[in-house]
C-alpha positions as CSV (number, residue, x, y, z in Angstrom):
1,M,0.0,0.0,0.0
2,V,1.2,3.6,-0.8
3,E,-0.3,6.7,0.7
4,I,-0.9,9.7,-1.6
5,T,-2.6,12.9,-0.5
6,G,-3.9,11.2,2.6
7,Q,-5.3,8.2,0.8
8,S,-4.0,4.7,0.4
9,Y,-3.5,3.0,-3.0
10,D,-2.2,-0.3,-4.2
11,K,1.0,-0.2,-6.2
12,K,-1.0,-1.1,-9.4
13,D,-3.3,1.9,-8.8
14,V,-0.2,4.1,-8.3
15,S,1.3,3.0,-11.6
16,R,-2.0,3.8,-13.4
17,L,-2.3,7.1,-11.5
18,V,1.1,8.5,-12.4
19,A,2.0,7.4,-15.9
20,L,3.8,10.5,-17.3
21,P,6.3,9.8,-20.0
22,F,9.9,10.9,-19.7
23,Q,9.4,13.3,-22.7
24,K,6.7,15.1,-20.8
25,S,9.0,15.5,-17.8
26,I,11.6,17.1,-20.2
27,Q,8.9,19.5,-21.6
28,M,7.8,20.5,-18.1
29,A,11.4,21.1,-17.0
30,Y,12.1,23.2,-20.1
31,Q,9.0,25.3,-19.6
32,S,9.9,25.9,-16.0
33,I,13.3,27.3,-17.1
34,R,11.6,29.5,-19.7
35,V,9.2,30.9,-17.1
36,R,12.0,31.6,-14.6
37,F,14.6,32.6,-17.3
38,F,16.2,35.4,-15.4
39,R,16.7,33.4,-12.2
40,S,18.0,30.5,-14.3
41,M,20.5,32.8,-16.0
42,V,21.8,34.1,-12.7
43,T,22.2,30.5,-11.4
44,T,23.9,29.4,-14.6
45,M,26.3,32.4,-14.7
46,S,27.9,31.3,-11.4
47,L,28.5,27.9,-13.0
48,V,29.8,29.5,-16.2
49,L,32.4,31.5,-14.3
50,A,33.6,28.6,-12.1
51,V,33.9,26.2,-15.1
52,A,35.6,28.9,-17.2
53,F,38.3,29.4,-14.6
54,L,38.8,25.6,-14.3
55,A,39.1,25.3,-18.1
56,F,41.4,28.3,-18.3
57,I,43.9,26.7,-15.8
58,Q,43.7,23.2,-17.2
59,V,44.0,24.3,-20.9
60,G,46.8,26.6,-20.0
61,N,48.7,23.7,-18.5
62,D,47.9,21.5,-21.5
63,I,49.4,24.1,-23.8
64,A,52.5,24.4,-21.6
65,Q,52.8,20.6,-21.6
66,G,52.7,20.6,-25.4
67,L,55.5,23.0,-25.5
68,L,57.5,20.9,-23.0
69,N,56.9,17.7,-25.0
70,S,58.2,19.4,-28.2
71,G,61.7,19.1,-26.7
72,S,62.7,22.4,-28.3
73,P,65.3,24.4,-26.2
74,D,63.6,27.6,-27.3
75,C,60.2,26.4,-26.0
76,I,61.7,25.2,-22.7
77,Q,63.4,28.5,-22.3
78,T,60.2,30.3,-23.0
79,L,58.4,28.2,-20.4
80,T,61.0,29.0,-17.8
81,K,60.7,32.7,-18.5
82,A,56.9,32.4,-18.1
83,G,57.4,31.0,-14.6
84,F,56.8,27.3,-15.2
85,D,58.9,24.9,-13.1
86,V,60.7,23.1,-15.9
87,S,63.8,20.9,-15.3
88,P,65.3,17.7,-16.8
89,E,63.8,15.8,-13.9
90,N,60.3,17.4,-14.3
91,T,58.6,16.2,-17.4
92,T,55.0,17.3,-16.6
93,V,53.4,20.7,-16.1
94,S,50.8,20.9,-13.3
95,S,48.9,23.5,-11.4
96,S,50.4,25.1,-8.4
97,A,49.0,24.5,-4.9
98,K,47.6,28.1,-5.0
99,Q,45.8,27.5,-8.3
100,R,44.3,24.3,-7.0
101,W,43.0,26.0,-3.9
102,I,41.5,28.9,-5.9
103,V,39.8,26.4,-8.3
104,F,38.4,24.4,-5.4
105,L,37.1,27.5,-3.7
106,S,35.5,28.8,-6.9
107,L,33.7,25.5,-7.4
108,L,32.6,25.4,-3.8
109,V,31.1,28.9,-4.0
110,C,29.4,27.8,-7.2
111,V,27.7,24.8,-5.6
112,V,26.6,26.9,-2.6
113,G,25.2,29.5,-5.0
114,I,23.2,26.9,-6.9
115,I,21.8,25.4,-3.7
116,N,20.7,28.8,-2.5
117,A,19.1,29.7,-5.8
118,Q,17.3,26.3,-6.0
119,L,16.0,26.6,-2.4
120,M,14.5,30.0,-3.3
121,S,13.0,28.4,-6.4
122,V,11.4,25.7,-4.3
123,T,9.9,28.4,-2.1
124,E,8.4,30.2,-5.1
125,R,7.0,26.9,-6.4
126,F,5.1,25.7,-3.4
127,R,1.7,25.9,-5.1
128,E,3.0,24.3,-8.3
129,I,4.5,21.4,-6.3
130,G,1.3,21.1,-4.3
131,T,-0.8,21.0,-7.4
132,L,1.3,18.3,-9.0
133,K,1.1,16.2,-5.8
134,C,-2.7,16.7,-5.6
135,L,-2.9,15.5,-9.2
136,G,-1.0,12.3,-8.2
137,A,2.6,13.1,-8.8
138,L,4.9,10.9,-6.7
139,D,8.0,12.1,-5.0
140,R,10.3,10.7,-7.7
141,F,8.5,12.7,-10.3
142,I,9.1,16.0,-8.5
143,V,12.8,15.0,-8.0
144,R,13.0,14.2,-11.7
145,I,11.7,17.6,-12.7
146,F,14.3,19.4,-10.6
147,L,17.1,17.1,-11.8
148,L,16.2,17.6,-15.5
149,E,16.2,21.4,-15.0
150,A,19.6,21.2,-13.3
151,T,20.9,19.0,-16.1
152,M,19.8,21.5,-18.8
153,Q,21.3,24.4,-16.9
154,G,24.4,22.5,-16.1
155,L,25.1,21.4,-19.7
156,A,24.5,24.9,-21.0
157,G,26.5,26.6,-18.3
158,A,29.4,24.1,-18.4
159,L,29.6,24.2,-22.2
160,A,29.7,28.0,-22.2
161,G,32.3,28.0,-19.4
162,S,34.5,25.4,-21.1
163,L,34.5,27.3,-24.4
164,L,35.1,30.6,-22.7
165,G,38.0,29.3,-20.5
166,A,39.6,27.4,-23.4
167,V,39.5,30.5,-25.7
168,A,40.9,32.7,-23.0
169,A,43.7,30.2,-22.3
170,L,44.6,30.0,-26.0
171,L,44.7,33.8,-26.4
172,M,46.7,34.2,-23.2
173,S,49.2,31.6,-24.4
174,L,49.5,33.2,-27.8
175,A,50.3,36.5,-26.1
176,R,52.9,34.9,-23.9
177,F,54.6,32.4,-26.2
178,G,54.0,33.9,-29.7
179,F,52.3,32.6,-32.8
180,S,55.0,29.9,-33.2
181,L,53.0,28.1,-30.5
182,G,50.5,26.9,-33.1
183,S,52.5,23.8,-34.2
184,H,52.8,22.6,-30.6
185,I,49.2,23.0,-29.4
186,P,47.8,19.6,-28.1
187,W,44.3,19.9,-29.6
188,L,43.4,16.3,-28.5
189,Q,44.4,17.0,-24.9
190,I,42.5,20.3,-24.9
191,G,39.4,18.6,-26.2
192,T,39.7,16.0,-23.4
193,T,40.1,18.7,-20.9
194,M,37.0,20.6,-22.2
195,F,35.0,17.4,-22.0
196,F,36.2,16.9,-18.4
197,T,35.2,20.4,-17.4
198,L,31.8,19.9,-19.1
199,C,31.2,16.8,-16.9
200,I,32.4,18.6,-13.8
201,G,30.1,21.5,-14.4
202,T,27.1,19.3,-15.0
203,F,27.9,17.2,-11.9
204,L,28.1,20.4,-9.8
205,S,24.7,21.5,-11.1
206,L,23.2,18.2,-10.2
207,L,24.9,18.2,-6.8
208,G,23.6,21.7,-6.0
209,V,20.0,20.8,-6.8
210,L,19.9,17.4,-5.0
211,Y,19.0,18.7,-1.6
212,P,16.3,21.3,-2.8
213,A,14.8,18.5,-5.0
214,L,14.5,16.1,-2.1
215,L,13.0,18.9,0.1
216,A,10.4,19.7,-2.5
217,S,9.5,16.1,-3.1
218,R,8.8,15.5,0.6
219,M,6.5,18.4,0.9
220,R,2.9,17.6,1.9
221,P,0.4,18.8,-0.7
222,V,-1.9,20.4,1.8
223,E,0.9,22.4,3.3
224,A,2.2,23.5,-0.1
225,M,-1.2,24.6,-1.3
226,R,-2.0,26.8,1.7
227,V,1.2,28.7,1.6
228,E,0.6,32.4,0.7
229,Q,2.7,33.6,-2.3
């Protein structure tokens, strides 16, 4: 037996009561983003900036690694002048401890901002959530809506951030190392890094919405419907 809106139903009744296709969930999530476009843009921009900074650092290291792998004395000398720790014993270029801490803090602030924005979104959508529950929506359907919204925002924000960070890193490297850098750019490694940052950004978006989604799904319909907006 399953209790929905104060009444008990068999599992077979529940399956008949809530039979919304996945495509309908995607449409509802997309419409919700359109209705709250400005708030979604503010939430996504924090993700864009955090992912852009991560991509900027990683792509910059990839370019420096490409120069180091070339084995050219001029390239190695250029890296040394640019402040990279290059030596015969050191064959890899990695981020400094300071850079790693800054990246970690920026990603942490991004997640906190997403959680805060999503909690405010839940507060604004009390009646919507209550209406869905009164119509028979189960907890997992409410969670699915929020996760789909976060996935769309995460993919869009992470993609924009990855492109922005990669382009900025390429321009910065060209300014520091000159146009002779072109033959040593590791495009495959840069593509892998951009895919990695895209996954990280989407994961952060999902992580930030998880708690607000669970909070919304556990809301009782009667309590949600009587909240004054």
